[in-house]
C-alpha positions in Angstrom: 113.5 -177.3 218.0 115.1 -178.5 214.7 115.8 -181.7 215.5 113.9 -184.7 215.3 114.7 -188.2 216.8 113.8 -191.3 215.5 112.3 -194.3 218.2 111.6 -197.4 218.6 108.2 -197.3 218.7 107.4 -194.8 215.7 106.2 -198.1 213.9 103.1 -198.2 216.6 101.8 -194.6 215.4 100.2 -196.3 212.4 97.8 -198.3 215.2 97.0 -195.1 216.0 95.5 -193.2 212.3 92.2 -194.8 213.0 89.0 -192.3 212.1 87.7 -190.5 214.8 84.4 -192.5 215.4 83.1 -191.6 219.2 83.0 -188.4 221.0 86.6 -187.9 222.6 86.3 -188.2 226.8 88.7 -186.1 229.1 89.2 -185.0 232.4 89.7 -181.1 233.0 91.3 -179.9 236.5 93.5 -177.3 238.0 95.8 -177.6 240.8 96.3 -175.3 243.7 98.5 -173.5 241.8 96.4 -172.9 238.9 98.0 -175.5 236.0 95.4 -176.8 234.2 95.9 -180.7 233.7 93.5 -182.1 230.8 93.8 -186.2 230.6 92.8 -188.2 227.8 92.9 -192.1 228.4 93.1 -194.4 225.3 94.4 -197.8 225.8 94.2 -199.2 222.3 98.3 -198.8 222.2 101.2 -198.5 224.3 102.0 -194.7 223.8 101.6 -191.9 225.7 101.6 -187.6 224.4 102.7 -185.7 227.6 102.9 -182.0 226.6 102.9 -178.6 228.0 101.5 -175.6 226.0 102.3 -172.1 227.7 100.8 -169.2 226.8 103.2 -167.0 225.8 104.6 -166.2 222.4 105.9 -163.7 220.3 103.1 -161.6 220.5 104.2 -161.2 224.7 107.8 -160.1 223.8 108.8 -156.3 224.9 109.3 -154.2 221.1 113.0 -154.2 221.6 113.4 -157.5 222.9 111.3 -159.7 220.4 112.8 -163.6 219.9 112.6 -164.3 224.1 109.6 -166.9 223.1 111.6 -168.5 220.5 115.1 -168.5 222.6 113.2 -169.9 225.4 112.0 -172.9 222.8 115.6 -173.6 223.0 116.5 -172.3 226.1 114.2 -175.1 227.9 116.5 -178.0 226.6 119.2 -176.8 228.6 118.5 -178.9 231.8 118.0 -178.1 235.5 120.5 -179.3 238.3 119.2 -182.7 238.3 119.3 -182.9 234.4 122.4 -182.3 232.8 123.2 -179.9 230.0 121.7 -181.1 226.9 120.9 -184.2 228.4 116.7 -184.0 227.4 117.3 -185.6 224.3 119.3 -188.5 225.5 117.2 -189.2 227.9 113.7 -189.1 225.4 115.9 -191.4 222.9 117.0 -193.7 225.3 113.4 -194.4 226.6 112.1 -194.9 223.1 110.5 -191.7 222.9 110.5 -188.7 220.8 110.1 -185.0 222.0 110.4 -181.5 220.3 108.9 -178.2 220.8 107.2 -175.0 218.9 107.3 -171.4 219.5 104.1 -169.2 217.4 103.2 -165.9 218.2 100.5 -166.9 220.7 101.6 -169.9 222.6 104.7 -172.6 223.1 104.2 -175.8 223.0 106.4 -178.7 224.4 105.8 -182.4 223.9 107.6 -185.8 224.6 105.7 -189.0 223.0 106.7 -191.8 224.8 106.4 -195.4 225.3 102.9 -195.3 228.0 105.5 -197.3 230.7 107.7 -194.0 230.9 105.0 -191.9 231.5 106.5 -191.4 234.9 109.9 -189.7 233.0 107.8 -187.4 231.1 106.4 -186.0 233.6 109.5 -185.9 235.5 111.6 -184.0 232.6 108.4 -181.1 232.0 108.1 -180.9 236.0 112.2 -179.9 236.4 112.0 -177.4 233.5 109.3 -176.1 235.0 110.3 -175.6 238.3 114.2 -174.9 238.2 115.2 -174.2 234.6 119.2 -174.0 234.3 119.7 -170.3 232.8 122.9 -169.5 233.0 125.8 -167.6 231.1 127.0 -170.8 229.5 123.2 -172.3 228.0 122.6 -168.3 227.2 125.9 -168.0 225.3 125.1 -171.5 223.7 121.6 -170.8 222.7 122.4 -167.2 221.3 124.9 -169.0 218.7 122.0 -171.4 217.7 119.1 -169.0 217.6 121.2 -166.5 215.2 122.8 -169.3 213.3 119.0 -170.8 212.3 117.7 -167.1 211.7 120.7 -166.9 208.9 119.7 -170.2 207.2 116.3 -170.0 207.8 115.4 -166.3 206.9 118.4 -164.7 205.7 120.0 -166.8 203.4 116.8 -168.5 201.7 115.4 -167.7 199.1 111.6 -165.8 199.8 112.8 -166.3 203.4 112.4 -162.9 204.7 108.6 -163.9 203.3 107.0 -164.0 206.7 108.9 -161.0 208.0 107.7 -158.8 205.0 104.2 -159.6 205.2 103.9 -158.9 208.5 105.7 -156.2 209.6 103.6 -154.5 206.5 100.3 -155.4 207.9 100.8 -154.6 211.5 102.2 -151.1 212.7 100.9 -151.3 216.4 99.9 -154.6 217.1 102.8 -156.9 218.5 102.1 -159.7 215.5 104.6 -156.7 213.7 107.4 -159.0 214.0 107.3 -162.7 213.9 108.8 -165.1 216.3 112.3 -165.7 215.2 112.6 -162.1 216.3 115.6 -159.7 216.2 118.8 -161.3 216.6 120.3 -158.0 217.9 118.0 -158.0 220.6 118.9 -161.4 221.4 122.6 -160.0 221.4 121.7 -157.2 223.7 120.0 -159.2 226.2 121.2 -159.6 229.8 121.2 -162.9 231.8 119.0 -161.5 234.4 116.9 -160.4 231.1 115.9 -164.1 230.3 115.8 -165.1 234.1 112.9 -162.8 234.4 111.0 -163.5 231.2 111.0 -167.5 232.7 109.6 -166.2 236.1 107.0 -164.1 234.8 105.5 -166.6 231.8 106.8 -170.1 233.1 104.8 -170.9 236.1 101.9 -173.0 236.6 98.8 -170.7 236.5 100.3 -169.7 232.8 100.8 -173.5 231.6 98.4 -176.4 230.6 99.4 -179.9 231.1 97.8 -182.0 228.4 98.1 -185.8 228.1 96.7 -188.3 226.0 97.2 -192.2 225.6 98.1 -195.4 227.7 97.0 -194.3 230.8 95.2 -195.0 233.9 93.3 -191.5 235.0 93.2 -192.1 238.6 96.9 -193.1 238.5 98.1 -189.9 236.8 96.4 -188.0 238.5 98.4 -189.2 241.5 101.7 -189.0 239.0 100.8 -185.2 238.4 100.3 -184.0 241.6 103.3 -185.8 242.6 105.4 -183.6 240.0 103.5 -180.5 239.7 101.9 -180.4 243.3 104.7 -178.6 245.0 105.8 -176.1 242.0 105.1 -172.7 243.6 102.7 -169.9 241.5 104.3 -166.8 239.7 104.3 -163.8 241.9 103.5 -161.4 239.5 100.3 -161.1 237.0 101.0 -162.5 233.7 100.8 -159.4 231.1 98.7 -159.9 227.9 98.9 -157.4 225.0 95.8 -155.3 224.9 96.8 -153.4 222.0 94.5 -153.3 218.7 95.5 -152.7 215.1 93.8 -150.0 213.5 91.6 -151.0 210.5 93.9 -150.3 207.1 93.0 -147.6 205.4 94.6 -148.3 201.9 96.6 -151.0 199.9 100.2 -151.6 200.8 102.7 -152.7 198.2 106.3 -153.6 198.4 108.7 -155.4 195.8 111.3 -157.2 197.4 114.5 -158.4 195.0 115.9 -160.9 196.2 117.9 -164.3 195.7 115.4 -166.1 194.0 115.0 -167.5 190.0 111.0 -167.2 189.7 109.1 -164.1 191.3 106.6 -164.8 193.7 103.2 -162.9 194.0 101.7 -162.6 197.8 98.7 -161.0 199.0 97.7 -160.8 202.9 94.4 -159.7 204.0 93.4 -158.8 207.1 90.8 -161.1 209.0 89.2 -161.9 212.5 90.9 -163.9 214.8 90.1 -167.7 215.0 86.7 -168.8 217.1 84.8 -166.1 215.3 81.7 -167.3 212.7 83.5 -165.1 210.2 86.8 -167.1 210.8 85.1 -170.5 210.2 83.4 -169.2 206.8 86.9 -167.7 205.7 88.3 -171.4 206.6 86.0 -172.8 203.8 86.6 -170.4 201.5 90.5 -171.7 201.7 89.4 -175.1 201.0 87.2 -173.9 198.1 90.6 -172.2 196.7 93.3 -174.3 197.3 92.1 -177.6 199.5 93.8 -179.9 197.1 94.7 -180.3 192.8 91.0 -180.0 192.1 90.5 -176.6 193.9 89.9 -173.5 192.1 93.6 -172.3 192.2 95.5 -175.0 191.2 92.7 -176.3 188.3 92.5 -172.7 187.1 95.8 -171.5 187.2 98.5 -174.0 187.7 96.7 -176.8 186.0 94.4 -175.3 183.0 96.8 -171.7 182.3 99.6 -173.0 183.0 101.0 -169.6 185.0 102.0 -170.7 188.7 104.1 -173.7 189.9 102.6 -173.5 192.6 99.2 -171.8 194.3 97.7 -171.6 197.4 95.8 -169.7 200.1 96.0 -169.9 204.3 93.8 -168.3 206.9 96.4 -167.9 209.9 95.0 -169.0 212.7 95.7 -166.4 215.9 94.5 -165.4 219.1 94.1 -162.1 217.8 93.0 -160.5 214.1 95.1 -162.2 211.5 95.7 -163.1 208.3 94.2 -164.7 204.9 97.4 -165.1 202.6 97.1 -166.4 199.1 100.4 -166.6 196.8 101.6 -167.8 193.9 104.8 -168.6 192.3 105.1 -168.3 188.5 105.6 -170.4 186.1 108.5 -170.0 184.0 108.5 -166.7 181.6 105.1 -165.4 183.3 105.4 -161.9 184.7 104.3 -161.6 188.6 101.8 -158.8 187.3 100.0 -161.5 185.5 100.2 -164.2 188.0 98.9 -161.3 190.6 95.6 -160.2 187.6 94.8 -164.4 187.7 94.4 -164.7 191.1 92.4 -161.6 191.6 90.1 -163.2 189.1 89.2 -165.9 190.5 88.8 -164.1 194.2 86.6 -162.0 192.5 84.9 -165.4 191.2 83.9 -166.0 195.0 82.7 -162.2 195.5 80.6 -162.2 192.4 78.5 -165.7 192.3 77.4 -168.3 195.2 79.7 -171.5 195.1 77.7 -174.7 193.4 75.6 -176.8 195.5 78.2 -179.7 194.4 81.4 -177.5 195.1 79.9 -176.6 199.0 79.6 -180.1 199.5 83.0 -180.9 198.5 84.3 -178.3 200.8 81.9 -179.5 203.7 83.1 -183.2 203.2 86.9 -182.3 203.3 86.5 -179.8 206.9 84.9 -183.0 207.9 87.8 -185.4 207.0 90.8 -182.8 207.8 88.7 -182.6 211.1 88.7 -185.7 211.9 92.3 -186.7 210.7 93.4 -184.1 213.6 92.5 -186.0 216.4 93.4 -189.6 214.9 96.4 -189.5 217.5 97.1 -189.3 220.7 99.5 -186.4 220.1 97.3 -184.4 218.0 94.8 -184.9 220.5 96.7 -183.7 223.6 97.9 -180.8 221.7 94.1 -179.7 220.4 92.3 -180.0 224.0 95.3 -177.8 225.2 94.3 -175.8 222.4 91.1 -175.7 222.9 91.4 -174.7 226.5 93.7 -172.0 226.3 92.6 -170.1 223.2 88.8 -170.8 223.7 88.3 -171.8 227.3 86.3 -175.2 226.0 88.2 -178.0 225.5 85.0 -179.6 225.0 85.4 -178.1 221.3 87.3 -181.0 220.2 84.3 -183.0 219.9 82.0 -180.0 218.9 84.1 -177.6 216.8 82.5 -178.9 213.6 79.3 -177.8 214.2 80.7 -174.4 213.9 82.0 -175.2 210.3 78.8 -176.7 209.8 76.5 -173.4 210.1 78.5 -171.8 207.4 76.6 -171.4 204.2 77.2 -170.3 200.9 75.7 -166.7 201.4 78.6 -166.6 204.3 81.5 -167.5 202.2 80.4 -164.9 199.5 79.3 -162.2 202.0 83.0 -162.8 203.7 85.2 -163.0 200.4 83.5 -159.5 199.6 83.7 -158.2 203.2 87.3 -158.8 203.3 89.2 -159.6 199.8 89.4 -155.5 199.2 92.4 -153.5 198.2 92.2 -151.4 201.0 92.5 -154.0 203.4 95.5 -156.0 202.0 99.2 -156.0 201.7 100.6 -157.5 198.3 104.0 -158.5 198.1 106.3 -159.3 195.1 109.5 -161.2 195.1 111.5 -160.8 192.1 114.8 -162.1 190.8 117.7 -159.4 191.9 118.7 -159.1 187.9 115.2 -157.5 187.3 116.1 -154.6 190.0 116.8 -151.1 187.9 120.1 -149.9 188.7 
């Protein structure tokens, strides 16, 4: 959802921004209907985060009905037999809270952040849409218009807006990552009401959900409330489909030039990498910190500051449930050619492939990784989300305490090794975004 709501207790968030100095305690159990429940008690501030992660993202969609998971991110705010259409935001706002949702390739995530005395309200709202979401022609037609308008504004009419679609459609030929969560307006238009109802009955069921609650709660009292609101929700009546398609190795470099309504050229590399949680993935995370983790990182220091060839430059390994992509990008400075920026970025990548990073740089990267890890768990909302992610993707919510050990096992040699293994021409997509004025007629 694009709408953000301010709330009376916003000032209290600052009180939660304290470093993680001790183990995060939690309780994990399952209801009889298959719903995973994770509870974390932190009574330091009177705030509670109520979150629900549904293990459904764009990769679970029918290739001829892309965009359903994102569509449901919107549709889930339409109400229920007990909640009026569009009332979710008003109810939470009047209680002094905020709520939102987001959709990725692998999941859909909903949350409310509320004063802790409104915990029961958050549970009621989430149970209502899990039990009997209102899916009717009025809501569907309303959200069709909303989603199509979002696509136009964020993707079709924005400079570089087609970037993600171009990256993933070039990098994936058979895996459902070949389309992005926004999906196709054409397929959303074609879908019938019955198809949306079927999608809901398939994926928005207790056994495909994780209810994660963190903040100012009492564990035993919260268990009773969870049972009250979620215990009688029935399981789904069918297996939950999971894609098992494996993307074949890319055999040669793929290049595309996109002429767009842009002022400055952009160069983008996308390298295939393993899924999150693998040893090489952690090495690649340290590598991206080396390349673009702050103003003193190599790409910024050499290309942006020293050579002044780019207005922006960076890299990110996408955390995906199946094998993903490591993206490196650069936006040229005025007067700089895309070809020259590509060579400059390649030169920095080649340096990592040829030589071990220094002990000083290595320690700096490790320190930054540790700091980022702590900051992710500095707010109750982040803790609730991370606990759910670790359970769904790794089957182990305690990784919230121990995953840092996986990062610390990475060596300097590992960083050099993964750079050589994955940063090859035959394993990448290269995109140029150029101004339309440069297109040859």
